[in-house]
C-alpha positions as CSV (number, residue, x, y, z in Angstrom):
1,M,-48.8,160.2,-55.4
2,D,-46.6,158.1,-57.6
3,K,-45.1,154.8,-56.5
4,L,-41.7,155.1,-54.9
5,I,-38.6,154.7,-57.1
6,I,-35.6,153.5,-55.1
7,S,-32.2,154.2,-56.6
8,A,-29.1,152.4,-55.3
9,C,-25.8,154.2,-55.6
10,I,-23.8,151.1,-55.0
11,C,-20.1,152.2,-54.9
12,G,-19.4,155.8,-55.7
13,A,-15.9,157.1,-56.4
14,E,-14.6,158.1,-53.0
15,V,-15.6,155.6,-50.3
16,T,-13.1,152.7,-49.6
17,K,-12.9,149.2,-48.2
18,E,-11.0,150.7,-45.3
19,Q,-14.2,152.6,-44.4
20,N,-16.4,149.6,-45.0
21,P,-15.0,146.3,-46.3
22,N,-18.2,145.7,-48.3
23,V,-17.6,148.6,-50.7
24,P,-17.3,147.0,-54.1
25,Y,-14.3,147.4,-56.5
26,T,-14.2,144.4,-58.8
27,V,-16.7,143.6,-61.5
28,E,-17.9,140.6,-59.5
29,E,-18.3,142.8,-56.3
30,I,-20.2,145.5,-58.3
31,V,-22.6,142.9,-59.7
32,R,-23.1,141.4,-56.2
33,E,-24.0,144.8,-54.8
34,A,-26.3,145.7,-57.8
35,K,-28.1,142.4,-57.4
36,S,-28.5,142.8,-53.7
37,A,-30.1,146.2,-54.2
38,Y,-32.3,145.0,-57.1
39,D,-33.5,142.0,-55.2
40,A,-34.4,144.2,-52.2
41,G,-36.5,146.6,-54.3
42,A,-34.3,149.1,-56.1
43,S,-35.4,149.7,-59.7
44,L,-32.5,152.0,-60.6
45,I,-28.8,151.3,-60.2
46,H,-26.7,154.5,-60.1
47,L,-23.3,153.3,-61.3
48,H,-19.7,154.4,-60.8
49,V,-17.0,151.9,-61.6
50,R,-13.6,151.1,-60.2
51,W,-10.5,149.3,-61.2
52,D,-9.8,146.2,-59.0
53,D,-7.6,148.2,-56.7
54,G,-10.4,150.6,-56.0
55,T,-9.2,153.5,-58.2
56,P,-12.2,155.2,-59.7
57,T,-12.4,155.3,-63.5
58,Q,-14.6,156.5,-66.3
59,D,-13.1,154.0,-68.8
60,K,-15.7,153.1,-71.4
61,G,-14.5,149.4,-71.4
62,R,-14.9,149.1,-67.7
63,F,-18.4,150.6,-67.8
64,Q,-19.3,148.2,-70.6
65,E,-18.0,145.2,-68.7
66,C,-19.9,146.2,-65.5
67,I,-23.2,147.1,-67.2
68,D,-23.2,143.9,-69.3
69,A,-22.6,141.8,-66.1
70,I,-25.3,143.7,-64.1
71,R,-27.8,143.3,-66.9
72,K,-27.4,139.5,-66.8
73,E,-28.4,139.5,-63.1
74,C,-30.8,142.4,-63.1
75,P,-32.3,142.2,-66.6
76,D,-34.9,145.0,-66.3
77,A,-33.2,147.4,-63.9
78,I,-32.6,151.0,-65.1
79,I,-28.8,151.3,-65.1
80,Q,-27.8,155.0,-64.8
81,P,-24.0,155.6,-65.3
82,S,-22.4,158.5,-63.6
83,T,-20.8,161.3,-65.7
84,G,-19.5,162.8,-62.5
85,G,-16.6,160.4,-62.2
86,A,-14.2,161.7,-59.6
87,V,-12.6,165.0,-58.8
88,G,-10.0,166.0,-61.3
89,M,-11.3,164.1,-64.3
90,T,-11.7,165.9,-67.7
91,D,-15.1,166.4,-69.4
92,L,-14.2,164.0,-72.2
93,E,-13.1,161.4,-69.6
94,R,-16.3,161.8,-67.7
95,L,-18.5,161.4,-70.8
96,Q,-17.1,157.9,-71.7
97,S,-19.8,156.3,-69.5
98,T,-22.4,157.4,-72.0
99,E,-20.7,155.7,-74.9
100,V,-21.6,152.1,-73.9
101,V,-23.8,149.9,-76.1
102,P,-26.7,149.9,-75.9
103,T,-26.9,153.6,-75.1
104,P,-27.9,154.2,-71.5
105,E,-31.5,155.2,-70.8
106,M,-30.3,157.8,-68.2
107,A,-27.1,159.4,-67.0
108,T,-26.3,161.9,-64.3
109,L,-25.8,165.6,-65.2
110,D,-24.1,167.6,-62.5
111,C,-25.4,171.2,-62.5
112,G,-22.7,173.2,-60.7
113,T,-19.3,173.4,-59.1
114,C,-19.2,171.9,-55.6
115,N,-16.9,172.0,-52.6
116,F,-16.4,168.4,-51.6
117,G,-14.3,169.2,-48.5
118,G,-10.7,170.4,-47.8
119,D,-9.2,171.3,-51.1
120,E,-11.4,169.1,-53.3
121,I,-13.4,171.1,-55.8
122,F,-15.8,169.3,-58.2
123,V,-15.8,171.6,-61.2
124,N,-18.8,172.0,-63.5
125,T,-18.7,175.2,-65.5
126,D,-21.8,176.6,-67.3
127,N,-20.2,175.4,-70.6
128,T,-19.7,171.9,-69.1
129,I,-23.3,171.7,-68.1
130,V,-24.6,172.8,-71.5
131,N,-22.2,170.5,-73.3
132,F,-23.1,167.5,-71.2
133,A,-26.9,168.2,-71.7
134,K,-26.4,168.7,-75.5
135,I,-24.5,165.4,-75.8
136,M,-27.1,163.5,-73.8
137,Q,-29.9,164.9,-75.8
138,E,-28.1,163.9,-79.1
139,R,-27.7,160.4,-77.7
140,G,-31.2,160.0,-76.5
141,I,-30.2,159.9,-72.8
142,K,-32.5,161.3,-70.1
143,P,-30.4,163.4,-67.6
144,E,-30.8,163.1,-63.9
145,C,-29.8,166.6,-62.8
146,E,-27.7,166.3,-59.7
147,V,-27.9,169.4,-57.6
148,F,-26.1,170.1,-54.3
149,D,-27.9,173.4,-53.5
150,K,-30.7,175.6,-54.7
151,G,-28.4,177.7,-56.9
152,M,-27.7,174.7,-59.1
153,I,-31.3,174.4,-60.0
154,D,-31.2,178.0,-61.2
155,I,-28.0,177.3,-63.1
156,A,-29.5,174.3,-64.9
157,M,-32.6,176.3,-65.9
158,K,-30.7,179.4,-67.2
159,T,-28.1,177.4,-69.1
160,A,-29.0,174.0,-70.5
161,H,-32.8,174.4,-70.3
162,K,-32.8,177.9,-71.7
163,K,-30.7,176.7,-74.7
164,G,-33.1,173.9,-75.4
165,F,-30.9,171.0,-74.3
166,L,-32.8,170.1,-71.0
167,P,-36.5,169.8,-71.9
168,K,-39.2,169.5,-69.4
169,P,-40.2,167.4,-67.6
170,I,-36.9,167.4,-65.8
171,H,-35.8,164.8,-63.3
172,W,-33.7,166.1,-60.3
173,D,-31.6,164.5,-57.7
174,F,-31.1,166.5,-54.5
175,V,-27.8,165.6,-52.8
176,L,-28.0,167.0,-49.3
177,G,-25.4,167.2,-46.7
178,V,-22.4,168.2,-48.9
179,Q,-22.8,171.9,-49.8
180,M,-26.3,172.4,-48.4
181,S,-27.4,171.1,-45.0
182,A,-29.7,168.1,-44.9
183,T,-32.7,169.4,-42.9
184,I,-36.3,168.9,-43.7
185,R,-36.5,172.7,-44.3
186,D,-33.8,172.5,-46.9
187,L,-35.4,169.5,-48.6
188,V,-38.8,171.3,-48.9
189,Y,-37.0,174.4,-50.2
190,M,-35.5,172.4,-53.0
191,V,-38.8,170.7,-53.8
192,E,-40.5,174.1,-54.1
193,S,-37.8,175.5,-56.3
194,I,-38.0,173.0,-59.3
195,P,-40.3,173.5,-62.3
196,E,-43.9,172.2,-62.1
197,G,-44.2,168.7,-63.5
198,S,-40.7,167.7,-62.5
199,T,-39.9,164.4,-60.8
200,W,-37.3,164.3,-58.0
201,T,-35.1,162.0,-55.9
202,A,-33.3,162.9,-52.7
203,T,-30.4,161.5,-50.7
204,G,-28.9,162.6,-47.4
205,L,-25.2,161.9,-46.9
206,G,-23.9,159.9,-43.9
207,K,-26.0,160.3,-40.8
208,N,-28.6,162.3,-42.8
209,A,-29.6,159.3,-44.9
210,W,-32.6,158.0,-43.0
211,H,-34.4,161.1,-42.0
212,I,-34.1,162.5,-45.5
213,A,-35.4,159.1,-46.9
214,A,-38.4,159.2,-44.6
215,A,-39.2,162.9,-45.4
216,T,-38.8,162.2,-49.1
217,I,-41.2,159.3,-49.1
218,S,-43.8,161.4,-47.3
219,L,-43.4,164.3,-49.7
220,G,-43.9,162.2,-52.8
221,G,-40.3,162.1,-54.0
222,H,-38.1,159.2,-54.7
223,V,-35.2,157.9,-52.6
224,R,-31.5,157.2,-53.3
225,V,-29.4,155.1,-50.9
226,G,-26.2,153.2,-51.1
227,F,-22.5,153.0,-50.2
228,E,-21.7,156.1,-52.3
229,D,-23.7,158.3,-49.8
230,N,-23.7,156.3,-46.6
231,L,-21.9,153.4,-45.0
232,Y,-24.0,152.8,-41.9
233,M,-27.4,151.4,-41.0
234,E,-27.3,153.3,-37.8
235,K,-24.7,155.0,-35.7
236,G,-21.7,152.6,-35.3
237,V,-23.3,149.8,-37.4
238,L,-21.8,149.3,-40.8
239,A,-24.1,148.3,-43.6
240,E,-23.5,144.8,-44.9
241,S,-24.7,145.5,-48.4
242,N,-26.6,148.0,-50.5
243,G,-29.5,145.6,-50.4
244,Q,-29.7,146.0,-46.6
245,M,-30.1,149.7,-47.1
246,V,-32.7,149.3,-49.8
247,A,-34.6,147.0,-47.6
248,K,-34.7,149.6,-44.9
249,V,-36.2,152.1,-47.4
250,V,-38.8,149.5,-48.4
251,E,-39.7,149.1,-44.7
252,L,-40.0,152.9,-44.3
253,A,-42.2,153.1,-47.4
254,K,-44.5,150.4,-45.9
255,L,-44.8,152.2,-42.6
256,L,-45.6,155.4,-44.5
257,G,-48.1,153.8,-46.8
258,R,-46.2,154.2,-50.1
259,E,-45.9,151.4,-52.6
260,V,-42.5,150.7,-54.2
261,A,-42.2,150.9,-58.0
262,T,-41.1,148.1,-60.2
263,P,-38.6,148.9,-62.9
264,A,-41.4,149.0,-65.5
265,E,-43.4,151.4,-63.3
266,A,-40.2,153.5,-62.7
267,R,-39.7,153.9,-66.4
268,E,-43.3,155.1,-66.8
269,I,-42.9,157.6,-64.0
270,L,-39.6,158.9,-65.4
271,G,-40.9,159.1,-69.0
272,L,-38.6,156.5,-70.3
273,A,-39.4,154.1,-73.1
274,P,-40.7,150.7,-72.0
275,L,-38.0,148.0,-72.0
276,K,-37.9,146.1,-75.3
């Protein structure tokens, strides 16, 4: 079993300081949260960015500013910008995060349209998926295929993979508790549905965070935690930082006999080039 890669999704696009005052908006706050996660054991920082008032943005300049600042504090971390952005953004707007210098090692690739609740629909057409995968391939970026249900695995394989823009081995991120329930049964179903040789990460939203983390560690997958997906350490207890959540995953890994990967080991597991 590979060592455990811990990904920290430090701010997302939807959560607010009204929900948890520790959610980062400014560059300084985003760096603070990235470093707290990195110091606690996260080797990968999944990055959304905000304007100072908390408005989500895919602005290339804002991503560049945040990534440069994170790199100074977390020099060997894998920084994975989101191409999801926020509901309502255009494809070209969302892809700005892949235009930073140097080119990101990884970026997210959302593999289907998702109901986010109420009237919010996160649209990813077949053409969007193929186009994003093609552009990432051209830029030398490894996609993390974000899937919210089993059907999105099938969509990724019959579109981007079939057309040659999503080569194996593929890395997947199972986001459970949005469109698909976050039970151990569902997690196992997702794991059994991906191609042989794949690597995978899982996250459970909100109250689902910790049992999904424990199951994922036991099943040999990798874990994502952070303010984007969950604001609480336990019922009624707000998390003070992303680092606090990462530390809880590290403790779970120790209890379950799984070593935590360093950034260098994470790169090897994910098939990324060693850091120069």
